[in-house]
N, C-alpha and C positions, 0 to 999 in steps of 0.2 A: 887610424887605418887598420891597425892590428886587430882591434876588436871587431870591426866590420868583417874583415877577412875570416876571423875565427868563427863568427856566427854563420857566415855563408858556408864555410867548410863543414861545420857541424850539421847544419840543415841539409846539405847535399848528401852527406854520408847517411844521415837518418832517412832521407828520401830514397836513396838507392838501395841501402841495406837496412830495412826496417828491423826493429827489435824482434827477437825470436818470440814466437807465440802470438804475435800481432800481425794479422793480415789486413791489408788495406782493402776496404770494399770499394768497388767501382761505383761511383754515384752518377748514374746517367738516367735522365728522364726523357723519354721519347715524347716530346711536348704535345703535339696536337692529340695524340692518342691517350697519353697519360698526363695527369695533372697533379701538381704537388698538393699536399694537404696544407692548407693555410692555417697558421696559428691564430688563435682567437684575438690576440693583441695586434694583428696586422691592420694597418690603416690603408684601406683602399679608397675608392672615391666616396665622398660624402653622399648619403641618400636621405630622403625624407621618409619617415615612418607613416604608413597608411593604416588607419584604424580598420577594425572589422567591418564597419558600415561603409567603407570606401572613401571616407573623407580623410584629409590629412590631419595629423596630430598637432601640427604647428599652429601657434596662436599669433603669429606675426609680431612677436615682441621686439624683434630687431637686435637681440643680443648677439647672435651669430654674425650678423652683418657688421656690427660695431667692433667685434673682437678680431675679425679676420685680418691678419697682417698683410695679405696680398690684395685685399679689396675685391675678392672673387665672388662675393655673395651680394645680391641686391633683392630687396623685398618691398612689395607694395601691399600694404595691409588693407583689409576691408572688414565689414561687419555683416553678419547675416542673422536673421531672427529665427529662433527655435522656440516656438510658443511664445511665452512671455519673456524669455531670456534673449540676450544679445550675445553672439559668439564672434570673436575675432578670428580671422583666417587670412592666409596670404592670397590675395587676388593674383599676384604674379610673384613667383620665386624663381630667380635665375641664378645659375652657378656657372661661372666661367672657368672651365677646367684647364684652360691654357694658363691661368693665373694661380690656380690652387697649388699650395705647397704641401698638402697632406699633413698638416701639423696636428689636426684633431682638436684645436681650440674651440671650434664651433660645437663639437660633440660635448666637450667638457662644460661649456657655459650654458647649454640649453637646459632650462628648468623643467621642461616637459618631456625630455627624452624624445624629441621630435626629429632630430637630425643625428645620425650615427655614421660611422665610417664602415663601409661595406668590406667584403672580402674579395672584391673584384680586382683582378690584376691584368685582365685582358681587355682589349677594345678601347683603350684610352688614347690611342694614337690615331690621328686623322690627317688627311692631306689638306683640308681646308679649315682655317681657324673658326669659321662660322659654325662648323659642326661641333666645336668644343664648348659652345654655350648651350647649357642644358636647361630647358624650361621645367616647370614644376611637374608636368605630366611624365617627363622622362626620369625624374628623380624619385618618384613615389615607388616604394617597395612595401609589400604587405608585412604586417607586424609578425606574422608567423615565421617568415623567412629570417627575421632579424632577432629572434628570441634569444639565441646564445650571446649575440653581441650586446644586447640590451642588459642582460644579466651581468656580463663582464663590466659594462660601464657602471652599473650600480655598485658593483663590488670595488672596482678600482678607484672611483671618484667618491665613494661613500654616499651615494644618493639613496634616498628612502630609508636609511638607517644611520644618518649622520648624528653626531653627538655635539651638543652645545654646552659648554661649561657655564654654570650659573654662578651667581655671586656668593652663594653659601657653600661652595666647594662640593656640590653634588653634580652629577652628570645627568642631564635630562635628555632622553632620546626622543625622536620624533614620534614614535609609536605611543608614548605615554600620554 
């Protein structure tokens, strides 16, 4: 009990009489008018990356659906023809925001950088749970708006420049 009382007393003295030369800044944000600058590592709601041609970057591989601990993601995959090629895409991609725990595992596991965590921190509260289920159309965000986050994901998870150790003790990079 002595240690707790001592810490409390020291903290209160430091709060009431701050050290000389150090002034405490008042940190107030007048919220609707002013908004905080969000750090790049912030994990807001997950969004799907939309390519420049308007289509989603997702290939419906289902990795994000499988790794989601809250089972918040569901994907129905399909195929579309592009000339002689066949392309996979999500026919339906739904995200249940009432179940999402904002862990970022979906972003980490995606091989095509098709799902990233946005910097949105407003508008995630609803009165009706039905409004918390986001369809694919509500999740699509243009790639130009997510450029900084995609670069951060590449840097933090080592995507596009990861190193694979080989058997003869050399390091082979993806670019070689």
